[in-house]
PDB file of N, CA, C and O in Angstrom:
ATOM      1  N   MET A   1     -37.154  61.501 -36.821  1.00  0.00           N
ATOM      2  CA  MET A   1     -38.483  61.351 -36.280  1.00  0.00           C
ATOM      3  C   MET A   1     -38.362  61.143 -34.769  1.00  0.00           C
ATOM      4  O   MET A   1     -37.450  60.462 -34.300  1.00  0.00           O
ATOM      5  N   SER A   2     -39.266  61.722 -34.029  1.00  0.00           N
ATOM      6  CA  SER A   2     -39.274  61.569 -32.574  1.00  0.00           C
ATOM      7  C   SER A   2     -40.109  60.343 -32.185  1.00  0.00           C
ATOM      8  O   SER A   2     -40.864  59.822 -33.007  1.00  0.00           O
ATOM      9  N   PRO A   3     -39.974  59.881 -30.932  1.00  0.00           N
ATOM     10  CA  PRO A   3     -40.803  58.757 -30.489  1.00  0.00           C
ATOM     11  C   PRO A   3     -42.297  59.058 -30.647  1.00  0.00           C
ATOM     12  O   PRO A   3     -43.068  58.199 -31.073  1.00  0.00           O
ATOM     13  N   GLU A   4     -42.692  60.271 -30.302  1.00  0.00           N
ATOM     14  CA  GLU A   4     -44.095  60.656 -30.383  1.00  0.00           C
ATOM     15  C   GLU A   4     -44.595  60.637 -31.826  1.00  0.00           C
ATOM     16  O   GLU A   4     -45.726  60.226 -32.088  1.00  0.00           O
ATOM     17  N   GLU A   5     -43.757  61.081 -32.760  1.00  0.00           N
ATOM     18  CA  GLU A   5     -44.148  61.066 -34.172  1.00  0.00           C
ATOM     19  C   GLU A   5     -44.302  59.632 -34.687  1.00  0.00           C
ATOM     20  O   GLU A   5     -45.237  59.338 -35.431  1.00  0.00           O
ATOM     21  N   LEU A   6     -43.396  58.750 -34.297  1.00  0.00           N
ATOM     22  CA  LEU A   6     -43.490  57.357 -34.715  1.00  0.00           C
ATOM     23  C   LEU A   6     -44.764  56.723 -34.164  1.00  0.00           C
ATOM     24  O   LEU A   6     -45.475  56.028 -34.889  1.00  0.00           O
ATOM     25  N   ILE A   7     -45.051  56.958 -32.896  1.00  0.00           N
ATOM     26  CA  ILE A   7     -46.268  56.424 -32.278  1.00  0.00           C
ATOM     27  C   ILE A   7     -47.499  56.928 -33.029  1.00  0.00           C
ATOM     28  O   ILE A   7     -48.380  56.143 -33.380  1.00  0.00           O
ATOM     29  N   SER A   8     -47.558  58.216 -33.271  1.00  0.00           N
ATOM     30  CA  SER A   8     -48.697  58.816 -33.974  1.00  0.00           C
ATOM     31  C   SER A   8     -48.861  58.251 -35.378  1.00  0.00           C
ATOM     32  O   SER A   8     -49.974  57.918 -35.786  1.00  0.00           O
ATOM     33  N   ASN A   9     -47.766  58.140 -36.122  1.00  0.00           N
ATOM     34  CA  ASN A   9     -47.819  57.627 -37.492  1.00  0.00           C
ATOM     35  C   ASN A   9     -48.308  56.175 -37.539  1.00  0.00           C
ATOM     36  O   ASN A   9     -49.113  55.814 -38.396  1.00  0.00           O
ATOM     37  N   LEU A  10     -47.815  55.348 -36.611  1.00  0.00           N
ATOM     38  CA  LEU A  10     -48.235  53.949 -36.602  1.00  0.00           C
ATOM     39  C   LEU A  10     -49.711  53.818 -36.205  1.00  0.00           C
ATOM     40  O   LEU A  10     -50.443  53.008 -36.772  1.00  0.00           O
ATOM     41  N   GLU A  11     -50.139  54.623 -35.224  1.00  0.00           N
ATOM     42  CA  GLU A  11     -51.554  54.592 -34.834  1.00  0.00           C
ATOM     43  C   GLU A  11     -52.450  55.007 -36.001  1.00  0.00           C
ATOM     44  O   GLU A  11     -53.491  54.392 -36.232  1.00  0.00           O
ATOM     45  N   LYS A  12     -52.056  56.034 -36.727  1.00  0.00           N
ATOM     46  CA  LYS A  12     -52.838  56.494 -37.883  1.00  0.00           C
ATOM     47  C   LYS A  12     -52.889  55.438 -38.980  1.00  0.00           C
ATOM     48  O   LYS A  12     -53.819  55.422 -39.787  1.00  0.00           O
ATOM     49  N   SER A  13     -51.892  54.554 -39.010  1.00  0.00           N
ATOM     50  CA  SER A  13     -51.841  53.478 -40.004  1.00  0.00           C
ATOM     51  C   SER A  13     -52.623  52.244 -39.567  1.00  0.00           C
ATOM     52  O   SER A  13     -52.644  51.241 -40.280  1.00  0.00           O
ATOM     53  N   GLY A  14     -53.270  52.307 -38.395  1.00  0.00           N
ATOM     54  CA  GLY A  14     -54.093  51.197 -37.935  1.00  0.00           C
ATOM     55  C   GLY A  14     -53.452  50.258 -36.937  1.00  0.00           C
ATOM     56  O   GLY A  14     -54.064  49.263 -36.548  1.00  0.00           O
ATOM     57  N   TRP A  15     -52.223  50.554 -36.509  1.00  0.00           N
ATOM     58  CA  TRP A  15     -51.561  49.706 -35.513  1.00  0.00           C
ATOM     59  C   TRP A  15     -52.244  49.939 -34.163  1.00  0.00           C
ATOM     60  O   TRP A  15     -52.679  51.053 -33.869  1.00  0.00           O
ATOM     61  N   THR A  16     -52.338  48.883 -33.341  1.00  0.00           N
ATOM     62  CA  THR A  16     -52.961  49.009 -32.024  1.00  0.00           C
ATOM     63  C   THR A  16     -51.891  49.311 -30.976  1.00  0.00           C
ATOM     64  O   THR A  16     -50.761  48.831 -31.059  1.00  0.00           O
ATOM     65  N   LYS A  17     -52.281  50.122 -29.986  1.00  0.00           N
ATOM     66  CA  LYS A  17     -51.318  50.588 -28.984  1.00  0.00           C
ATOM     67  C   LYS A  17     -51.653  50.032 -27.607  1.00  0.00           C
ATOM     68  O   LYS A  17     -52.809  50.019 -27.184  1.00  0.00           O
ATOM     69  N   THR A  18     -50.604  49.572 -26.915  1.00  0.00           N
ATOM     70  CA  THR A  18     -50.694  49.205 -25.503  1.00  0.00           C
ATOM     71  C   THR A  18     -49.483  49.817 -24.809  1.00  0.00           C
ATOM     72  O   THR A  18     -48.481  50.138 -25.448  1.00  0.00           O
ATOM     73  N   ILE A  19     -49.590  49.971 -23.505  1.00  0.00           N
ATOM     74  CA  ILE A  19     -48.477  50.535 -22.735  1.00  0.00           C
ATOM     75  C   ILE A  19     -48.144  49.589 -21.591  1.00  0.00           C
ATOM     76  O   ILE A  19     -49.031  49.115 -20.882  1.00  0.00           O
ATOM     77  N   GLU A  20     -46.848  49.320 -21.422  1.00  0.00           N
ATOM     78  CA  GLU A  20     -46.353  48.491 -20.325  1.00  0.00           C
ATOM     79  C   GLU A  20     -45.464  49.353 -19.446  1.00  0.00           C
ATOM     80  O   GLU A  20     -44.777  50.241 -19.952  1.00  0.00           O
ATOM     81  N   PRO A  21     -45.460  49.107 -18.124  1.00  0.00           N
ATOM     82  CA  PRO A  21     -44.677  49.950 -17.227  1.00  0.00           C
ATOM     83  C   PRO A  21     -43.173  49.896 -17.453  1.00  0.00           C
ATOM     84  O   PRO A  21     -42.498  50.907 -17.262  1.00  0.00           O
ATOM     85  N   GLY A  22     -42.631  48.763 -17.850  1.00  0.00           N
ATOM     86  CA  GLY A  22     -41.188  48.656 -18.089  1.00  0.00           C
ATOM     87  C   GLY A  22     -40.394  48.610 -16.805  1.00  0.00           C
ATOM     88  O   GLY A  22     -40.951  48.637 -15.707  1.00  0.00           O
ATOM     89  N   GLY A  23     -39.089  48.540 -16.957  1.00  0.00           N
ATOM     90  CA  GLY A  23     -38.196  48.441 -15.809  1.00  0.00           C
ATOM     91  C   GLY A  23     -37.486  49.744 -15.511  1.00  0.00           C
ATOM     92  O   GLY A  23     -37.746  50.779 -16.125  1.00  0.00           O
ATOM     93  N   LYS A  24     -36.587  49.663 -14.555  1.00  0.00           N
ATOM     94  CA  LYS A  24     -35.845  50.837 -14.109  1.00  0.00           C
ATOM     95  C   LYS A  24     -34.976  51.429 -15.225  1.00  0.00           C
ATOM     96  O   LYS A  24     -34.916  52.648 -15.387  1.00  0.00           O
ATOM     97  N   LYS A  25     -34.303  50.563 -15.994  1.00  0.00           N
ATOM     98  CA  LYS A  25     -33.430  51.035 -17.078  1.00  0.00           C
ATOM     99  C   LYS A  25     -34.209  51.420 -18.326  1.00  0.00           C
ATOM    100  O   LYS A  25     -33.958  52.469 -18.919  1.00  0.00           O
ATOM    101  N   SER A  26     -35.164  50.566 -18.732  1.00  0.00           N
ATOM    102  CA  SER A  26     -35.844  50.778 -20.010  1.00  0.00           C
ATOM    103  C   SER A  26     -36.986  51.777 -19.936  1.00  0.00           C
ATOM    104  O   SER A  26     -37.338  52.385 -20.946  1.00  0.00           O
ATOM    105  N   GLY A  27     -37.566  51.954 -18.767  1.00  0.00           N
ATOM    106  CA  GLY A  27     -38.706  52.848 -18.641  1.00  0.00           C
ATOM    107  C   GLY A  27     -39.940  52.253 -19.299  1.00  0.00           C
ATOM    108  O   GLY A  27     -39.893  51.132 -19.807  1.00  0.00           O
ATOM    109  N   PRO A  28     -41.052  52.997 -19.297  1.00  0.00           N
ATOM    110  CA  PRO A  28     -42.275  52.467 -19.886  1.00  0.00           C
ATOM    111  C   PRO A  28     -42.130  52.223 -21.380  1.00  0.00           C
ATOM    112  O   PRO A  28     -41.379  52.915 -22.068  1.00  0.00           O
ATOM    113  N   ALA A  29     -42.864  51.224 -21.871  1.00  0.00           N
ATOM    114  CA  ALA A  29     -42.822  50.894 -23.292  1.00  0.00           C
ATOM    115  C   ALA A  29     -44.196  51.107 -23.912  1.00  0.00           C
ATOM    116  O   ALA A  29     -45.209  50.629 -23.400  1.00  0.00           O
ATOM    117  N   THR A  30     -44.208  51.828 -25.018  1.00  0.00           N
ATOM    118  CA  THR A  30     -45.409  51.927 -25.835  1.00  0.00           C
ATOM    119  C   THR A  30     -45.245  50.871 -26.912  1.00  0.00           C
ATOM    120  O   THR A  30     -44.286  50.903 -27.684  1.00  0.00           O
ATOM    121  N   ILE A  31     -46.181  49.938 -26.964  1.00  0.00           N
ATOM    122  CA  ILE A  31     -46.078  48.825 -27.905  1.00  0.00           C
ATOM    123  C   ILE A  31     -47.163  48.976 -28.953  1.00  0.00           C
ATOM    124  O   ILE A  31     -48.352  49.028 -28.639  1.00  0.00           O
ATOM    125  N   LEU A  32     -46.736  49.046 -30.197  1.00  0.00           N
ATOM    126  CA  LEU A  32     -47.668  49.145 -31.314  1.00  0.00           C
ATOM    127  C   LEU A  32     -47.594  47.861 -32.116  1.00  0.00           C
ATOM    128  O   LEU A  32     -46.509  47.398 -32.465  1.00  0.00           O
ATOM    129  N   THR A  33     -48.762  47.285 -32.409  1.00  0.00           N
ATOM    130  CA  THR A  33     -48.839  46.002 -33.098  1.00  0.00           C
ATOM    131  C   THR A  33     -49.586  46.155 -34.411  1.00  0.00           C
ATOM    132  O   THR A  33     -50.672  46.732 -34.461  1.00  0.00           O
ATOM    133  N   ASP A  34     -48.988  45.629 -35.475  1.00  0.00           N
ATOM    134  CA  ASP A  34     -49.633  45.612 -36.782  1.00  0.00           C
ATOM    135  C   ASP A  34     -50.636  44.458 -36.772  1.00  0.00           C
ATOM    136  O   ASP A  34     -50.231  43.299 -36.684  1.00  0.00           O
ATOM    137  N   PRO A  35     -51.938  44.752 -36.861  1.00  0.00           N
ATOM    138  CA  PRO A  35     -52.932  43.681 -36.794  1.00  0.00           C
ATOM    139  C   PRO A  35     -52.856  42.703 -37.968  1.00  0.00           C
ATOM    140  O   PRO A  35     -53.354  41.582 -37.863  1.00  0.00           O
ATOM    141  N   ASN A  36     -52.251  43.101 -39.067  1.00  0.00           N
ATOM    142  CA  ASN A  36     -52.161  42.230 -40.239  1.00  0.00           C
ATOM    143  C   ASN A  36     -51.017  41.223 -40.154  1.00  0.00           C
ATOM    144  O   ASN A  36     -51.159  40.084 -40.600  1.00  0.00           O
ATOM    145  N   THR A  37     -49.880  41.638 -39.582  1.00  0.00           N
ATOM    146  CA  THR A  37     -48.690  40.781 -39.579  1.00  0.00           C
ATOM    147  C   THR A  37     -48.283  40.298 -38.190  1.00  0.00           C
ATOM    148  O   THR A  37     -47.547  39.319 -38.069  1.00  0.00           O
ATOM    149  N   GLY A  38     -48.751  40.973 -37.145  1.00  0.00           N
ATOM    150  CA  GLY A  38     -48.329  40.633 -35.787  1.00  0.00           C
ATOM    151  C   GLY A  38     -47.004  41.268 -35.397  1.00  0.00           C
ATOM    152  O   GLY A  38     -46.525  41.064 -34.281  1.00  0.00           O
ATOM    153  N   THR A  39     -46.410  42.032 -36.300  1.00  0.00           N
ATOM    154  CA  THR A  39     -45.154  42.731 -36.002  1.00  0.00           C
ATOM    155  C   THR A  39     -45.409  43.759 -34.904  1.00  0.00           C
ATOM    156  O   THR A  39     -46.429  44.450 -34.907  1.00  0.00           O
ATOM    157  N   LYS A  40     -44.462  43.850 -33.962  1.00  0.00           N
ATOM    158  CA  LYS A  40     -44.579  44.811 -32.867  1.00  0.00           C
ATOM    159  C   LYS A  40     -43.396  45.765 -32.881  1.00  0.00           C
ATOM    160  O   LYS A  40     -42.267  45.378 -33.184  1.00  0.00           O
ATOM    161  N   VAL A  41     -43.676  47.015 -32.547  1.00  0.00           N
ATOM    162  CA  VAL A  41     -42.635  48.009 -32.337  1.00  0.00           C
ATOM    163  C   VAL A  41     -42.736  48.432 -30.879  1.00  0.00           C
ATOM    164  O   VAL A  41     -43.762  48.950 -30.439  1.00  0.00           O
ATOM    165  N   ARG A  42     -41.662  48.205 -30.139  1.00  0.00           N
ATOM    166  CA  ARG A  42     -41.601  48.584 -28.715  1.00  0.00           C
ATOM    167  C   ARG A  42     -40.810  49.881 -28.611  1.00  0.00           C
ATOM    168  O   ARG A  42     -39.607  49.905 -28.871  1.00  0.00           O
ATOM    169  N   ILE A  43     -41.488  50.954 -28.231  1.00  0.00           N
ATOM    170  CA  ILE A  43     -40.869  52.275 -28.167  1.00  0.00           C
ATOM    171  C   ILE A  43     -40.659  52.664 -26.709  1.00  0.00           C
ATOM    172  O   ILE A  43     -41.593  52.669 -25.908  1.00  0.00           O
ATOM    173  N   HIS A  44     -39.420  52.988 -26.387  1.00  0.00           N
ATOM    174  CA  HIS A  44     -39.058  53.449 -25.042  1.00  0.00           C
ATOM    175  C   HIS A  44     -38.680  54.929 -25.172  1.00  0.00           C
ATOM    176  O   HIS A  44     -37.518  55.276 -25.382  1.00  0.00           O
ATOM    177  N   ALA A  45     -39.696  55.791 -25.040  1.00  0.00           N
ATOM    178  CA  ALA A  45     -39.508  57.225 -25.258  1.00  0.00           C
ATOM    179  C   ALA A  45     -38.810  57.908 -24.088  1.00  0.00           C
ATOM    180  O   ALA A  45     -38.159  58.936 -24.275  1.00  0.00           O
ATOM    181  N   THR A  46     -38.935  57.349 -22.881  1.00  0.00           N
ATOM    182  CA  THR A  46     -38.333  57.963 -21.697  1.00  0.00           C
ATOM    183  C   THR A  46     -37.626  56.901 -20.852  1.00  0.00           C
ATOM    184  O   THR A  46     -38.057  56.609 -19.736  1.00  0.00           O
ATOM    185  N   PRO A  47     -36.538  56.321 -21.383  1.00  0.00           N
ATOM    186  CA  PRO A  47     -35.845  55.295 -20.602  1.00  0.00           C
ATOM    187  C   PRO A  47     -35.192  55.880 -19.357  1.00  0.00           C
ATOM    188  O   PRO A  47     -34.846  57.061 -19.320  1.00  0.00           O
ATOM    189  N   GLY A  48     -35.029  55.045 -18.346  1.00  0.00           N
ATOM    190  CA  GLY A  48     -34.365  55.469 -17.124  1.00  0.00           C
ATOM    191  C   GLY A  48     -32.897  55.758 -17.355  1.00  0.00           C
ATOM    192  O   GLY A  48     -32.300  56.567 -16.645  1.00  0.00           O
ATOM    193  N   GLU A  49     -32.311  55.100 -18.346  1.00  0.00           N
ATOM    194  CA  GLU A  49     -30.905  55.294 -18.699  1.00  0.00           C
ATOM    195  C   GLU A  49     -30.786  55.395 -20.214  1.00  0.00           C
ATOM    196  O   GLU A  49     -31.445  54.650 -20.940  1.00  0.00           O
ATOM    197  N   GLY A  50     -29.963  56.297 -20.689  1.00  0.00           N
ATOM    198  CA  GLY A  50     -29.696  56.388 -22.124  1.00  0.00           C
ATOM    199  C   GLY A  50     -30.715  57.206 -22.892  1.00  0.00           C
ATOM    200  O   GLY A  50     -31.543  57.912 -22.316  1.00  0.00           O
ATOM    201  N   ASN A  51     -30.630  57.092 -24.220  1.00  0.00           N
ATOM    202  CA  ASN A  51     -31.477  57.854 -25.133  1.00  0.00           C
ATOM    203  C   ASN A  51     -32.740  57.072 -25.489  1.00  0.00           C
ATOM    204  O   ASN A  51     -32.764  55.847 -25.375  1.00  0.00           O
ATOM    205  N   PRO A  52     -33.794  57.781 -25.923  1.00  0.00           N
ATOM    206  CA  PRO A  52     -34.996  57.082 -26.384  1.00  0.00           C
ATOM    207  C   PRO A  52     -34.645  56.109 -27.510  1.00  0.00           C
ATOM    208  O   PRO A  52     -33.792  56.396 -28.350  1.00  0.00           O
ATOM    209  N   TYR A  53     -35.314  54.955 -27.513  1.00  0.00           N
ATOM    210  CA  TYR A  53     -35.011  53.935 -28.513  1.00  0.00           C
ATOM    211  C   TYR A  53     -36.243  53.102 -28.812  1.00  0.00           C
ATOM    212  O   TYR A  53     -37.264  53.204 -28.132  1.00  0.00           O
ATOM    213  N   PHE A  54     -36.127  52.272 -29.850  1.00  0.00           N
ATOM    214  CA  PHE A  54     -37.179  51.324 -30.156  1.00  0.00           C
ATOM    215  C   PHE A  54     -36.566  50.013 -30.619  1.00  0.00           C
ATOM    216  O   PHE A  54     -35.403  49.946 -31.016  1.00  0.00           O
ATOM    217  N   ARG A  55     -37.398  48.962 -30.552  1.00  0.00           N
ATOM    218  CA  ARG A  55     -37.012  47.638 -31.031  1.00  0.00           C
ATOM    219  C   ARG A  55     -38.202  47.076 -31.790  1.00  0.00           C
ATOM    220  O   ARG A  55     -39.350  47.402 -31.488  1.00  0.00           O
ATOM    221  N   VAL A  56     -37.928  46.234 -32.770  1.00  0.00           N
ATOM    222  CA  VAL A  56     -38.974  45.634 -33.592  1.00  0.00           C
ATOM    223  C   VAL A  56     -38.967  44.128 -33.365  1.00  0.00           C
ATOM    224  O   VAL A  56     -37.914  43.489 -33.381  1.00  0.00           O
ATOM    225  N   GLN A  57     -40.172  43.563 -33.149  1.00  0.00           N
ATOM    226  CA  GLN A  57     -40.314  42.119 -32.935  1.00  0.00           C
ATOM    227  C   GLN A  57     -41.187  41.526 -34.032  1.00  0.00           C
ATOM    228  O   GLN A  57     -42.169  42.133 -34.459  1.00  0.00           O
ATOM    229  N   ASN A  58     -40.814  40.332 -34.481  1.00  0.00           N
ATOM    230  CA  ASN A  58     -41.675  39.632 -35.432  1.00  0.00           C
ATOM    231  C   ASN A  58     -42.792  38.932 -34.667  1.00  0.00           C
ATOM    232  O   ASN A  58     -42.828  38.977 -33.437  1.00  0.00           O
ATOM    233  N   LYS A  59     -43.695  38.292 -35.384  1.00  0.00           N
ATOM    234  CA  LYS A  59     -44.842  37.617 -34.773  1.00  0.00           C
ATOM    235  C   LYS A  59     -44.411  36.574 -33.742  1.00  0.00           C
ATOM    236  O   LYS A  59     -45.126  36.335 -32.769  1.00  0.00           O
ATOM    237  N   GLY A  60     -43.255  35.955 -33.949  1.00  0.00           N
ATOM    238  CA  GLY A  60     -42.739  34.958 -33.026  1.00  0.00           C
ATOM    239  C   GLY A  60     -42.077  35.532 -31.788  1.00  0.00           C
ATOM    240  O   GLY A  60     -41.706  34.780 -30.886  1.00  0.00           O
ATOM    241  N   GLY A  61     -41.919  36.850 -31.722  1.00  0.00           N
ATOM    242  CA  GLY A  61     -41.317  37.496 -30.559  1.00  0.00           C
ATOM    243  C   GLY A  61     -39.833  37.771 -30.676  1.00  0.00           C
ATOM    244  O   GLY A  61     -39.238  38.340 -29.760  1.00  0.00           O
ATOM    245  N   ASN A  62     -39.218  37.376 -31.791  1.00  0.00           N
ATOM    246  CA  ASN A  62     -37.791  37.644 -31.969  1.00  0.00           C
ATOM    247  C   ASN A  62     -37.559  39.093 -32.373  1.00  0.00           C
ATOM    248  O   ASN A  62     -38.299  39.654 -33.180  1.00  0.00           O
ATOM    249  N   TYR A  63     -36.528  39.684 -31.803  1.00  0.00           N
ATOM    250  CA  TYR A  63     -36.163  41.053 -32.172  1.00  0.00           C
ATOM    251  C   TYR A  63     -35.425  41.039 -33.503  1.00  0.00           C
ATOM    252  O   TYR A  63     -34.615  40.150 -33.765  1.00  0.00           O
ATOM    253  N   LEU A  64     -35.707  42.023 -34.334  1.00  0.00           N
ATOM    254  CA  LEU A  64     -35.139  42.076 -35.673  1.00  0.00           C
ATOM    255  C   LEU A  64     -34.068  43.144 -35.795  1.00  0.00           C
ATOM    256  O   LEU A  64     -34.141  44.188 -35.146  1.00  0.00           O
ATOM    257  N   GLY A  65     -33.072  42.878 -36.630  1.00  0.00           N
ATOM    258  CA  GLY A  65     -32.011  43.834 -36.919  1.00  0.00           C
ATOM    259  C   GLY A  65     -32.438  44.778 -38.034  1.00  0.00           C
ATOM    260  O   GLY A  65     -33.579  44.728 -38.494  1.00  0.00           O
ATOM    261  N   ASP A  66     -31.528  45.631 -38.466  1.00  0.00           N
ATOM    262  CA  ASP A  66     -31.856  46.623 -39.498  1.00  0.00           C
ATOM    263  C   ASP A  66     -32.104  45.996 -40.867  1.00  0.00           C
ATOM    264  O   ASP A  66     -32.573  46.673 -41.782  1.00  0.00           O
ATOM    265  N   ASP A  67     -31.795  44.710 -41.016  1.00  0.00           N
ATOM    266  CA  ASP A  67     -32.079  44.014 -42.272  1.00  0.00           C
ATOM    267  C   ASP A  67     -33.427  43.288 -42.231  1.00  0.00           C
ATOM    268  O   ASP A  67     -33.803  42.612 -43.189  1.00  0.00           O
ATOM    269  N   GLY A  68     -34.156  43.434 -41.104  1.00  0.00           N
ATOM    270  CA  GLY A  68     -35.465  42.797 -40.969  1.00  0.00           C
ATOM    271  C   GLY A  68     -35.409  41.339 -40.561  1.00  0.00           C
ATOM    272  O   GLY A  68     -36.427  40.648 -40.598  1.00  0.00           O
ATOM    273  N   LYS A  69     -34.231  40.858 -40.169  1.00  0.00           N
ATOM    274  CA  LYS A  69     -34.062  39.455 -39.783  1.00  0.00           C
ATOM    275  C   LYS A  69     -33.513  39.361 -38.361  1.00  0.00           C
ATOM    276  O   LYS A  69     -32.863  40.285 -37.874  1.00  0.00           O
ATOM    277  N   PHE A  70     -33.781  38.243 -37.709  1.00  0.00           N
ATOM    278  CA  PHE A  70     -33.214  37.972 -36.391  1.00  0.00           C
ATOM    279  C   PHE A  70     -31.744  37.610 -36.564  1.00  0.00           C
ATOM    280  O   PHE A  70     -31.418  36.721 -37.350  1.00  0.00           O
ATOM    281  N   PRO A  71     -30.839  38.293 -35.831  1.00  0.00           N
ATOM    282  CA  PRO A  71     -29.402  37.982 -35.958  1.00  0.00           C
ATOM    283  C   PRO A  71     -29.048  36.698 -35.207  1.00  0.00           C
ATOM    284  O   PRO A  71     -28.488  36.753 -34.113  1.00  0.00           O
ATOM    285  N   SER A  72     -29.370  35.554 -35.787  1.00  0.00           N
ATOM    286  CA  SER A  72     -29.277  34.266 -35.103  1.00  0.00           C
ATOM    287  C   SER A  72     -27.862  33.833 -34.717  1.00  0.00           C
ATOM    288  O   SER A  72     -27.698  33.077 -33.759  1.00  0.00           O
ATOM    289  N   ASN A  73     -26.860  34.283 -35.424  1.00  0.00           N
ATOM    290  CA  ASN A  73     -25.491  33.874 -35.098  1.00  0.00           C
ATOM    291  C   ASN A  73     -24.793  34.816 -34.126  1.00  0.00           C
ATOM    292  O   ASN A  73     -23.607  34.645 -33.841  1.00  0.00           O
ATOM    293  N   ALA A  74     -25.513  35.802 -33.618  1.00  0.00           N
ATOM    294  CA  ALA A  74     -24.922  36.791 -32.717  1.00  0.00           C
ATOM    295  C   ALA A  74     -24.996  36.320 -31.264  1.00  0.00           C
ATOM    296  O   ALA A  74     -25.841  35.499 -30.906  1.00  0.00           O
ATOM    297  N   THR A  75     -24.094  36.855 -30.433  1.00  0.00           N
ATOM    298  CA  THR A  75     -24.147  36.584 -28.999  1.00  0.00           C
ATOM    299  C   THR A  75     -25.306  37.384 -28.406  1.00  0.00           C
ATOM    300  O   THR A  75     -25.871  38.249 -29.076  1.00  0.00           O
ATOM    301  N   LYS A  76     -25.659  37.099 -27.162  1.00  0.00           N
ATOM    302  CA  LYS A  76     -26.752  37.818 -26.508  1.00  0.00           C
ATOM    303  C   LYS A  76     -26.481  39.322 -26.498  1.00  0.00           C
ATOM    304  O   LYS A  76     -27.382  40.117 -26.766  1.00  0.00           O
ATOM    305  N   GLU A  77     -25.250  39.709 -26.191  1.00  0.00           N
ATOM    306  CA  GLU A  77     -24.886  41.131 -26.172  1.00  0.00           C
ATOM    307  C   GLU A  77     -24.980  41.737 -27.570  1.00  0.00           C
ATOM    308  O   GLU A  77     -25.491  42.845 -27.738  1.00  0.00           O
ATOM    309  N   GLU A  78     -24.491  41.014 -28.565  1.00  0.00           N
ATOM    310  CA  GLU A  78     -24.554  41.504 -29.946  1.00  0.00           C
ATOM    311  C   GLU A  78     -25.998  41.654 -30.415  1.00  0.00           C
ATOM    312  O   GLU A  78     -26.326  42.609 -31.118  1.00  0.00           O
ATOM    313  N   ILE A  79     -26.859  40.719 -30.030  1.00  0.00           N
ATOM    314  CA  ILE A  79     -28.270  40.815 -30.407  1.00  0.00           C
ATOM    315  C   ILE A  79     -28.858  42.102 -29.857  1.00  0.00           C
ATOM    316  O   ILE A  79     -29.597  42.795 -30.556  1.00  0.00           O
ATOM    317  N   GLY A  80     -28.537  42.429 -28.609  1.00  0.00           N
ATOM    318  CA  GLY A  80     -29.018  43.672 -28.015  1.00  0.00           C
ATOM    319  C   GLY A  80     -28.571  44.885 -28.813  1.00  0.00           C
ATOM    320  O   GLY A  80     -29.362  45.793 -29.071  1.00  0.00           O
ATOM    321  N   ASP A  81     -27.311  44.899 -29.202  1.00  0.00           N
ATOM    322  CA  ASP A  81     -26.772  46.024 -29.970  1.00  0.00           C
ATOM    323  C   ASP A  81     -27.367  46.090 -31.366  1.00  0.00           C
ATOM    324  O   ASP A  81     -27.639  47.181 -31.869  1.00  0.00           O
ATOM    325  N   LEU A  82     -27.573  44.948 -31.998  1.00  0.00           N
ATOM    326  CA  LEU A  82     -28.064  44.913 -33.380  1.00  0.00           C
ATOM    327  C   LEU A  82     -29.559  45.184 -33.513  1.00  0.00           C
ATOM    328  O   LEU A  82     -30.038  45.499 -34.602  1.00  0.00           O
ATOM    329  N   THR A  83     -30.304  45.061 -32.401  1.00  0.00           N
ATOM    330  CA  THR A  83     -31.752  45.215 -32.480  1.00  0.00           C
ATOM    331  C   THR A  83     -32.268  46.418 -31.702  1.00  0.00           C
ATOM    332  O   THR A  83     -33.479  46.561 -31.529  1.00  0.00           O
ATOM    333  N   HIS A  84     -31.390  47.271 -31.236  1.00  0.00           N
ATOM    334  CA  HIS A  84     -31.700  48.427 -30.396  1.00  0.00           C
ATOM    335  C   HIS A  84     -31.438  49.684 -31.230  1.00  0.00           C
ATOM    336  O   HIS A  84     -30.288  49.990 -31.547  1.00  0.00           O
ATOM    337  N   PHE A  85     -32.504  50.415 -31.586  1.00  0.00           N
ATOM    338  CA  PHE A  85     -32.359  51.580 -32.471  1.00  0.00           C
ATOM    339  C   PHE A  85     -32.686  52.865 -31.718  1.00  0.00           C
ATOM    340  O   PHE A  85     -33.816  53.058 -31.269  1.00  0.00           O
ATOM    341  N   GLU A  86     -31.694  53.742 -31.582  1.00  0.00           N
ATOM    342  CA  GLU A  86     -31.901  55.013 -30.888  1.00  0.00           C
ATOM    343  C   GLU A  86     -32.501  56.034 -31.831  1.00  0.00           C
ATOM    344  O   GLU A  86     -32.158  56.081 -33.012  1.00  0.00           O
ATOM    345  N   PHE A  87     -33.399  56.852 -31.305  1.00  0.00           N
ATOM    346  CA  PHE A  87     -33.970  57.931 -32.094  1.00  0.00           C
ATOM    347  C   PHE A  87     -32.903  58.994 -32.344  1.00  0.00           C
ATOM    348  O   PHE A  87     -32.082  59.276 -31.471  1.00  0.00           O
ATOM    349  N   GLY A  88     -32.920  59.569 -33.517  1.00  0.00           N
ATOM    350  CA  GLY A  88     -31.990  60.631 -33.855  1.00  0.00           C
ATOM    351  C   GLY A  88     -30.649  60.158 -34.329  1.00  0.00           C
ATOM    352  O   GLY A  88     -29.748  60.976 -34.513  1.00  0.00           O
ATOM    353  N   LYS A  89     -30.471  58.851 -34.539  1.00  0.00           N
ATOM    354  CA  LYS A  89     -29.190  58.325 -35.008  1.00  0.00           C
ATOM    355  C   LYS A  89     -29.374  57.592 -36.302  1.00  0.00           C
ATOM    356  O   LYS A  89     -28.408  57.072 -36.861  1.00  0.00           O
TER     357      LYS A  89
END
């Protein structure tokens, strides 16, 4: 699935969309929020560096790993790796 397809699918499912300018490395972020749970998906479709990616945040703002949980015992660098999902991989 492409970033655009994910954005479209979430919007069609009722998620609300906002856009933030982002930084030099991450580029702009399209943020989709589930109004029922507060879960957010931050999509970086055109990062300044690297491939397009997304991250998922729970209502509390913690980034989640592929198991749906915050990797609490990980180092800061490991958390970045465990919660950063590239499109097409």
